[in-house]
C-alpha positions, 0 to 999 in steps of 0.5 A: 280958505279965508276969514270970510264966510256965507251962511245959508239957511234952509227951512224944511217946512217949505224946502226954502233955501236962502240965498237961493242956489246958483243955477248951473250954466251949460258951458261954464262953471258957475259954482262960485258964490258972489262976494256979496254973500260972504258977509261974515268975517270970523276976525270981526266980533259979529262974524265970530259970534255968528260962527259960534252960534252956528257951531252951538246949533250944530252941537244941539242938533247932534245931541238930539239925533243920538246921544249914544253914538260914539262918532257924534260924541267925539264931534261934541267934545272936539274944540274948534278953537 
C-alpha cells in the first residue's frame, strides 16, 4: 500500500458511482484502477485534507446509524493518526 489513493463517490438517489466501475473482462483480470484515478497523495496537503474529510464524514455517518452500538463507539474513538 502506497501513499496515493482514489476517491469514489456514490449518489444513492440515482445510484450513480463516479468514477464508473471497471467492467470485468472474460479472460483476464481487470480489477486494477488506472493510475489517473489515484489523484490524491496523503503525503501532500490536499491529499491529507481529503483523507481527513472522508474520515470525519464516516464518523458522522456512524453517529447517525446508532449511538448506542459498542462497535461503532470503538471506531469513533479510534485514532487513525
